[in-house]
C-alpha positions as CSV (number, residue, x, y, z in Angstrom):
1,X,0.0,0.0,0.0
2,X,1.5,3.3,-1.1
3,X,0.4,6.9,-1.4
4,X,0.7,7.1,-5.2
5,X,-1.5,4.0,-5.7
6,X,-4.0,5.2,-3.1
7,X,-4.5,8.5,-4.8
8,X,-4.6,7.0,-8.3
9,X,-7.4,4.6,-7.4
10,X,-9.4,7.1,-5.2
11,X,-9.0,9.9,-7.8
12,X,-10.6,7.9,-10.6
13,X,-12.8,10.1,-12.8
14,X,-15.9,7.9,-12.8
15,X,-15.8,7.7,-9.0
16,X,-15.8,11.5,-8.6
17,X,-18.4,11.9,-11.4
18,X,-20.7,9.8,-9.3
19,X,-20.0,12.0,-6.3
20,X,-20.6,15.2,-8.2
21,X,-23.4,14.3,-10.6
22,X,-25.2,11.1,-9.7
23,X,-25.4,11.0,-5.9
24,X,-29.0,11.5,-4.7
25,X,-27.5,13.7,-1.9
26,X,-24.9,16.5,-2.6
27,X,-21.4,16.1,-1.1
28,X,-19.4,19.1,-0.2
29,X,-17.0,20.3,-2.9
30,X,-13.3,19.2,-2.3
31,X,-11.1,21.9,-3.8
32,X,-7.8,20.1,-3.1
33,X,-8.7,16.5,-4.0
34,X,-5.1,15.1,-3.8
35,X,-4.5,16.8,-0.5
36,X,-7.7,15.4,0.9
37,X,-6.8,11.8,-0.2
38,X,-3.3,12.3,1.2
39,X,-4.7,13.1,4.6
40,X,-6.8,9.9,4.5
41,X,-3.8,7.8,3.6
42,X,-1.8,9.3,6.4
43,X,-4.5,8.3,8.9
44,X,-4.5,4.8,7.6
45,X,-0.7,4.4,7.8
46,X,-0.7,5.9,11.3
47,X,-3.5,3.5,12.3
48,X,-5.6,6.5,13.4
49,X,-8.3,6.0,10.7
50,X,-11.6,5.1,12.2
51,X,-14.9,5.0,10.3
52,X,-17.2,7.9,11.0
53,X,-21.0,7.7,11.5
54,X,-22.8,8.1,8.2
55,X,-23.7,11.6,7.2
56,X,-27.3,10.6,7.5
57,X,-29.6,7.6,6.9
58,X,-32.2,7.6,4.1
59,X,-35.4,5.5,4.6
60,X,-37.0,3.5,1.8
61,X,-40.2,1.4,1.8
62,X,-39.4,-2.4,1.9
63,X,-43.2,-3.0,1.8
64,X,-46.0,-2.7,4.3
65,X,-44.4,0.5,5.6
66,X,-41.3,-1.4,6.9
67,X,-38.3,0.8,6.3
68,X,-35.0,-0.1,4.8
69,X,-32.1,2.1,5.9
70,X,-29.8,3.5,3.3
71,X,-26.7,5.0,4.9
72,X,-25.0,8.0,3.2
73,X,-21.3,7.4,3.9
74,X,-18.9,10.2,4.6
75,X,-16.6,11.1,1.7
76,X,-13.6,9.8,3.7
77,X,-15.2,6.4,4.4
78,X,-16.5,6.1,0.8
79,X,-12.9,6.6,-0.5
80,X,-11.5,4.0,1.9
81,X,-14.2,1.5,1.0
82,X,-13.8,2.1,-2.7
83,X,-10.0,1.8,-2.5
84,X,-10.2,-1.6,-0.7
85,X,-12.7,-3.2,-3.1
86,X,-10.9,-1.8,-6.2
87,X,-7.6,-3.4,-4.9
88,X,-9.3,-6.7,-4.2
89,X,-11.6,-7.2,-7.2
90,X,-8.9,-8.4,-9.6
91,X,-8.5,-11.5,-7.5
92,X,-12.3,-11.8,-7.0
93,X,-12.9,-11.7,-10.7
94,X,-11.1,-15.0,-11.3
95,X,-13.6,-17.0,-9.4
96,X,-16.6,-16.1,-11.4
97,X,-19.2,-18.9,-12.0
98,X,-20.9,-19.1,-15.4
99,X,-24.6,-18.2,-15.2
100,X,-24.1,-15.6,-12.5
101,X,-24.4,-11.9,-13.1
102,X,-24.7,-8.6,-11.3
103,X,-21.2,-8.2,-9.8
104,X,-19.5,-6.6,-12.8
105,X,-17.3,-4.6,-10.4
106,X,-15.7,-1.2,-10.3
107,X,-13.1,-1.7,-13.1
108,X,-15.1,-4.0,-15.4
109,X,-13.1,-7.1,-14.6
110,X,-16.1,-9.1,-13.4
111,X,-18.2,-7.8,-16.3
112,X,-15.6,-9.1,-18.8
113,X,-15.6,-12.5,-17.0
114,X,-19.3,-12.6,-17.3
115,X,-19.2,-11.8,-21.0
116,X,-16.8,-14.7,-21.6
117,X,-19.3,-17.1,-20.1
118,X,-22.6,-15.8,-21.5
119,X,-22.9,-18.8,-23.9
120,X,-26.2,-17.7,-25.3
121,X,-28.6,-20.3,-26.8
122,X,-29.3,-19.8,-30.5
123,X,-32.7,-20.2,-32.1
124,X,-33.0,-22.8,-34.8
125,X,-32.3,-21.7,-38.4
126,X,-36.0,-21.6,-39.3
127,X,-36.7,-18.9,-36.7
128,X,-36.6,-15.2,-37.5
129,X,-35.8,-14.3,-33.9
130,X,-32.4,-12.7,-33.4
131,X,-31.5,-12.7,-29.7
132,X,-29.4,-9.6,-30.2
133,X,-32.6,-7.7,-31.2
134,X,-34.6,-8.4,-28.1
135,X,-35.0,-5.5,-25.6
136,X,-35.3,-7.1,-22.2
137,X,-36.3,-6.0,-18.8
138,X,-34.6,-3.4,-16.6
139,X,-33.3,-4.4,-13.1
140,X,-33.8,-2.0,-10.2
141,X,-30.1,-1.5,-9.8
142,X,-29.8,0.1,-13.2
143,X,-32.3,2.8,-11.9
144,X,-30.2,3.7,-8.9
145,X,-27.6,6.4,-8.7
146,X,-25.0,3.7,-9.3
147,X,-21.4,4.2,-10.7
148,X,-22.4,2.6,-14.0
149,X,-26.2,2.1,-14.6
150,X,-25.5,1.2,-18.2
151,X,-23.4,-1.8,-17.1
152,X,-26.3,-3.0,-14.8
153,X,-28.7,-2.6,-17.7
154,X,-26.4,-4.6,-20.0
155,X,-25.9,-7.4,-17.5
156,X,-29.6,-7.6,-16.6
157,X,-30.4,-7.8,-20.4
158,X,-27.9,-10.7,-20.8
159,X,-29.4,-12.5,-17.7
160,X,-33.0,-12.2,-18.9
161,X,-32.0,-12.9,-22.5
162,X,-30.4,-16.2,-21.5
163,X,-33.4,-17.1,-19.4
164,X,-35.7,-16.5,-22.3
165,X,-33.9,-18.6,-24.9
166,X,-33.5,-21.5,-22.5
167,X,-37.2,-21.5,-21.6
168,X,-38.2,-21.3,-25.2
169,X,-35.8,-23.7,-26.8
170,X,-35.1,-26.3,-24.1
171,X,-37.1,-29.0,-22.4
172,X,-37.4,-27.3,-19.0
173,X,-41.0,-27.4,-17.7
174,X,-40.6,-25.7,-14.3
175,X,-39.0,-22.6,-13.0
176,X,-38.2,-21.6,-9.4
177,X,-37.6,-18.0,-8.3
178,X,-35.7,-17.7,-5.0
179,X,-34.8,-14.8,-2.8
180,X,-32.3,-14.6,0.1
181,X,-33.7,-13.3,3.3
182,X,-32.0,-10.0,4.4
183,X,-29.0,-10.8,2.3
184,X,-26.7,-7.8,2.9
185,X,-27.5,-7.7,6.6
186,X,-26.8,-11.4,7.0
187,X,-23.3,-11.6,5.4
188,X,-21.0,-13.0,8.1
189,X,-17.9,-10.8,8.3
190,X,-15.6,-13.5,9.7
191,X,-16.7,-15.8,6.9
192,X,-16.1,-13.0,4.4
193,X,-12.6,-12.5,5.8
194,X,-11.9,-16.3,5.5
195,X,-13.0,-16.3,1.9
196,X,-10.9,-13.2,1.1
197,X,-7.8,-14.6,2.7
198,X,-8.3,-17.9,0.8
199,X,-8.5,-16.0,-2.5
200,X,-5.8,-13.4,-2.2
201,X,-2.0,-13.5,-2.0
202,X,-0.6,-12.8,1.5
203,X,0.8,-9.4,0.5
204,X,-2.8,-8.2,0.5
205,X,-3.3,-8.7,4.3
206,X,-3.2,-5.0,5.1
207,X,-6.0,-4.3,2.6
208,X,-8.1,-7.1,4.1
209,X,-7.4,-5.7,7.6
210,X,-8.4,-2.2,6.5
211,X,-11.6,-3.5,4.8
212,X,-12.7,-5.5,7.8
213,X,-11.8,-2.6,10.1
214,X,-14.2,-0.5,8.1
215,X,-17.0,-3.1,7.9
216,X,-16.9,-3.8,11.6
217,X,-17.3,-0.2,12.6
218,X,-19.0,1.7,9.8
219,X,-22.4,1.6,11.6
220,X,-21.3,2.8,15.0
221,X,-23.8,5.7,14.9
222,X,-26.3,2.9,15.7
223,X,-24.0,0.2,17.1
224,X,-21.9,2.7,19.1
225,X,-18.4,1.2,19.5
226,X,-19.5,-2.4,19.4
227,X,-18.0,-4.4,16.6
228,X,-20.6,-5.8,14.3
229,X,-20.2,-9.4,13.2
230,X,-22.6,-9.4,10.3
231,X,-23.8,-7.1,7.6
232,X,-22.3,-4.9,4.9
233,X,-23.7,-1.4,4.1
234,X,-26.5,-1.0,1.6
235,X,-25.3,2.5,1.1
236,X,-26.2,5.1,-1.4
237,X,-23.2,4.4,-3.6
238,X,-23.8,0.7,-3.4
239,X,-21.2,-0.6,-5.9
240,X,-18.6,-1.8,-3.4
241,X,-21.1,-3.8,-1.3
242,X,-22.5,-5.4,-4.5
243,X,-19.0,-6.6,-5.5
244,X,-18.4,-8.1,-2.0
245,X,-21.9,-9.7,-1.9
246,X,-21.4,-11.3,-5.3
247,X,-18.0,-12.7,-4.2
248,X,-19.5,-14.0,-0.9
249,X,-21.8,-16.3,-2.9
250,X,-19.3,-17.7,-5.3
251,X,-18.7,-21.0,-3.4
252,X,-22.4,-21.4,-3.2
253,X,-22.8,-20.7,-6.9
254,X,-20.3,-23.4,-7.8
255,X,-21.9,-26.0,-5.5
256,X,-25.5,-25.3,-6.6
257,X,-24.5,-25.2,-10.3
258,X,-23.1,-28.7,-9.9
259,X,-26.2,-29.9,-8.1
260,X,-28.3,-28.5,-11.0
261,X,-26.1,-30.3,-13.6
262,X,-26.7,-33.6,-11.8
263,X,-30.5,-33.1,-12.4
264,X,-30.1,-31.7,-16.0
265,X,-31.2,-28.3,-14.6
266,X,-29.8,-24.8,-15.0
267,X,-29.0,-22.2,-12.3
268,X,-28.9,-18.5,-12.8
269,X,-28.2,-15.7,-10.4
270,X,-28.3,-11.9,-10.8
271,X,-27.2,-10.2,-7.6
272,X,-29.6,-11.8,-5.1
273,X,-32.2,-12.9,-7.6
274,X,-31.9,-16.7,-8.2
275,X,-33.6,-18.7,-11.0
276,X,-33.6,-22.5,-11.4
277,X,-34.9,-24.3,-14.6
278,X,-35.7,-28.0,-14.3
279,X,-37.5,-30.7,-16.3
280,X,-39.8,-31.7,-13.5
281,X,-41.4,-30.3,-10.3
282,X,-39.8,-33.1,-8.3
283,X,-36.3,-32.1,-9.6
284,X,-36.9,-28.5,-8.8
285,X,-38.1,-29.3,-5.2
286,X,-35.1,-31.5,-4.7
287,X,-32.7,-28.7,-5.9
288,X,-34.4,-26.1,-3.7
289,X,-34.0,-28.3,-0.6
290,X,-30.3,-28.9,-1.4
291,X,-29.8,-25.2,-2.2
292,X,-31.3,-24.3,1.3
293,X,-28.7,-26.5,3.0
294,X,-25.8,-25.1,0.9
295,X,-26.9,-21.5,1.6
296,X,-27.0,-22.3,5.4
297,X,-23.3,-23.0,5.2
298,X,-22.8,-19.4,4.2
299,X,-24.9,-18.2,7.2
300,X,-27.8,-17.3,4.9
301,X,-31.4,-18.5,4.3
302,X,-34.0,-18.2,1.7
303,X,-37.1,-16.1,2.3
304,X,-39.6,-18.9,2.3
305,X,-42.5,-16.5,1.6
306,X,-40.8,-15.3,-1.6
307,X,-40.0,-18.7,-3.1
308,X,-42.1,-19.3,-6.1
309,X,-42.4,-22.4,-8.3
310,X,-44.0,-21.9,-11.8
311,X,-44.5,-23.8,-15.0
312,X,-42.6,-22.3,-17.8
313,X,-45.6,-20.7,-19.5
314,X,-46.5,-18.9,-16.3
315,X,-42.9,-17.8,-15.8
316,X,-42.7,-16.4,-19.4
317,X,-46.0,-14.5,-18.7
318,X,-44.7,-13.3,-15.3
319,X,-41.5,-11.9,-16.9
320,X,-43.4,-10.6,-20.0
321,X,-40.9,-12.2,-22.4
322,X,-43.2,-12.4,-25.4
323,X,-44.2,-8.8,-24.9
324,X,-40.6,-7.6,-25.0
325,X,-40.2,-9.5,-28.2
326,X,-43.3,-7.9,-29.7
327,X,-42.0,-4.4,-28.8
328,X,-38.6,-5.0,-30.4
329,X,-37.5,-4.0,-33.9
330,X,-36.8,-6.9,-36.3
331,X,-34.6,-6.8,-39.4
332,X,-34.4,-3.0,-38.9
333,X,-38.2,-2.6,-38.9
334,X,-39.8,-1.0,-35.8
335,X,-42.7,-2.7,-34.1
336,X,-46.0,-2.0,-35.8
337,X,-48.7,0.1,-34.2
338,X,-51.1,-2.8,-33.7
339,X,-48.4,-4.7,-31.7
340,X,-47.8,-1.8,-29.4
341,X,-51.6,-1.3,-28.9
342,X,-51.9,-5.0,-28.0
343,X,-49.1,-4.8,-25.5
344,X,-50.8,-1.7,-23.9
345,X,-53.9,-3.8,-23.5
346,X,-51.9,-6.7,-22.1
347,X,-50.3,-4.4,-19.5
348,X,-53.6,-2.8,-18.5
349,X,-55.4,-6.1,-18.1
350,X,-52.6,-8.2,-16.5
351,X,-50.2,-5.8,-14.8
352,X,-51.2,-7.0,-11.3
353,X,-50.0,-10.6,-12.2
354,X,-46.7,-9.5,-13.8
355,X,-43.3,-9.1,-12.2
356,X,-43.0,-5.8,-10.3
357,X,-46.8,-5.3,-11.0
358,X,-45.9,-4.8,-14.7
359,X,-43.6,-1.8,-14.2
360,X,-41.0,-3.4,-16.4
361,X,-43.4,-4.0,-19.2
362,X,-44.7,-0.5,-18.9
363,X,-41.2,0.9,-19.3
364,X,-40.7,-1.2,-22.4
365,X,-43.9,0.1,-23.9
366,X,-43.0,3.7,-23.1
367,X,-39.4,3.3,-24.4
368,X,-40.8,1.8,-27.6
369,X,-43.2,4.7,-28.1
370,X,-40.5,7.2,-27.5
371,X,-37.8,5.5,-29.6
372,X,-40.0,4.7,-32.7
373,X,-42.4,7.7,-32.4
374,X,-45.4,5.4,-32.4
375,X,-48.8,6.9,-31.7
376,X,-51.1,4.0,-30.4
377,X,-54.8,4.7,-30.5
378,X,-55.2,3.6,-26.9
379,X,-52.5,5.8,-25.6
380,X,-54.9,8.1,-23.8
381,X,-56.3,5.1,-21.9
382,X,-52.8,4.3,-20.8
383,X,-52.2,7.9,-19.7
384,X,-55.4,7.8,-17.7
385,X,-53.9,4.8,-15.8
386,X,-50.6,6.6,-15.3
387,X,-52.5,9.6,-13.7
388,X,-54.2,7.4,-11.1
389,X,-53.1,8.4,-7.6
390,X,-52.5,4.8,-6.5
391,X,-50.1,4.2,-9.4
392,X,-48.2,7.5,-8.9
393,X,-47.7,6.9,-5.2
394,X,-46.9,3.2,-5.2
395,X,-45.1,2.5,-8.5
396,X,-43.1,5.7,-9.3
397,X,-40.3,5.6,-6.8
398,X,-37.3,7.1,-8.6
399,X,-36.7,10.4,-10.2
400,X,-36.1,8.6,-13.5
401,X,-39.5,6.8,-13.4
402,X,-41.3,10.0,-12.5
403,X,-39.6,11.9,-15.3
404,X,-40.4,9.3,-17.9
405,X,-44.1,9.6,-17.1
406,X,-44.0,13.4,-16.7
407,X,-42.6,13.9,-20.2
408,X,-45.5,12.0,-21.8
409,X,-48.1,14.4,-20.5
410,X,-49.6,17.6,-21.8
411,X,-49.7,20.8,-19.7
412,X,-53.1,20.0,-18.1
413,X,-52.0,16.5,-17.2
414,X,-48.7,17.6,-15.9
415,X,-50.4,20.0,-13.5
416,X,-52.6,17.2,-12.2
417,X,-49.6,14.9,-11.9
418,X,-47.6,17.5,-10.1
419,X,-50.5,18.2,-7.7
420,X,-50.7,14.5,-6.7
421,X,-46.9,14.5,-6.0
422,X,-47.2,17.7,-3.9
423,X,-50.1,16.3,-1.9
424,X,-48.2,13.1,-1.2
425,X,-45.3,14.9,0.4
426,X,-47.2,15.7,3.6
427,X,-47.8,12.1,4.4
428,X,-44.7,10.5,2.9
429,X,-42.7,8.4,5.4
430,X,-39.7,7.7,3.3
431,X,-36.9,10.2,2.7
432,X,-35.4,8.3,-0.2
433,X,-38.6,9.0,-2.2
434,X,-38.6,12.6,-1.0
435,X,-35.0,13.1,-2.3
436,X,-36.1,11.7,-5.6
437,X,-39.1,14.1,-5.7
438,X,-36.7,16.9,-4.8
439,X,-34.5,16.0,-7.7
440,X,-37.3,16.0,-10.3
441,X,-38.8,19.2,-8.9
442,X,-35.4,20.9,-9.1
443,X,-35.0,19.7,-12.7
444,X,-38.1,21.6,-13.7
445,X,-37.4,24.6,-11.5
446,X,-40.2,24.1,-9.1
447,X,-40.0,25.0,-5.4
448,X,-38.5,22.3,-3.2
449,X,-38.8,24.1,0.2
450,X,-41.8,22.0,1.3
451,X,-40.0,18.8,0.4
452,X,-37.0,19.8,2.4
453,X,-39.2,20.6,5.4
454,X,-40.7,17.2,5.3
455,X,-37.3,15.6,5.1
456,X,-36.2,17.5,8.2
457,X,-39.3,16.4,10.0
458,X,-38.6,12.7,9.2
459,X,-35.0,13.0,10.1
460,X,-36.1,14.1,13.6
461,X,-38.9,11.5,13.6
462,X,-36.6,8.6,13.0
463,X,-33.6,10.1,14.9
464,X,-30.9,7.6,14.2
465,X,-28.7,8.7,17.1
466,X,-26.0,6.7,18.9
467,X,-27.4,4.9,21.9
468,X,-27.0,6.6,25.3
469,X,-24.7,4.7,27.7
470,X,-26.2,4.9,31.2
471,X,-24.0,4.5,34.3
């Protein structure tokens, strides 16, 4: 570990571009960046660096009004975390398991490993379908203020594309969708350290020490000075924790992939989304049971309430695969107007039974309309749905989603849309949503004072203060 390397890594353009332009919260301007990084390095070398409490905690809705905490790390801690993971990821990338996605990394090493193993299934020669033409679903990570949303989009497209062609072409009859319960919060730090030391040369011990020092104490605003033994931050930046989380599951990925091979089944994972394709329900139930035991070895468990077993046709409907195909240009020709109108009808009739309540299909429809300048005859019916209060408050969570809908509307509809958003602020319980509203209101030069007042109220309401030690 040396100063020149530390500054080179922490001074990367894309990292500071995120800090300056993509972060949902504004960081203070650093006029002397190299001097700032040098001061951090000197603390690390002198063993006086200690993680600070997060600047603040955002709250997001996990569902049923249960909050998820999103810490906003200090710039100093963010630099340390970024440096550690950037130093380690070249060793992590070599253990990539084919069929797993969503950990492309900070430098692209993991992404390139995933590209090498995509192994896409081709359609037979009589088919007109070209897999490179299909516009697939968007994963939530690509909507976040991440370092590289485009990379997440590309990976999620590869993941869903591979799923689609395997369910269409192969003999798989059943699909299981699995979810890890409280994944980030349950990652065992001693187990993570063991995995890292087993994968890295010994001359990286100081980096592992620094990383674990950070992970054990980053949350001391809530934990005070107690070391935490489990959990990595689901912070606003997010990229570093996603790389570590992906690495943490690599042994499990390898084991469950072998189990699936024994049953002529396939395993896919994108971040914490897991999919298993099998020829029979018995096979898929056997694999899930074995996967549960393998996951327990990692200190993790499936969320039993979110495990879902489907027949292939139901799965394809759930993921809207055929709809994505119908909304895609073929042989250079855009989708025809009738096809788009049919997919609008499909969305309006079936959105409650689709993945993410059909939000992914809706985005595909809107993107198709924008890209190809199509004017479907039932577009006003769709806009009426988009202006329903329940849809606006429950489905539009990010500034990007809100903006996409807003740009579709005429002046009268925009005023109505804006009024619903304004009215929602008074009762909103989640600061992450409020910061997204603030971002979109600022973009169109509307007042944000009332949003800021609500954020201040909620900060006092939740009051994530360090615990008081009583004598």
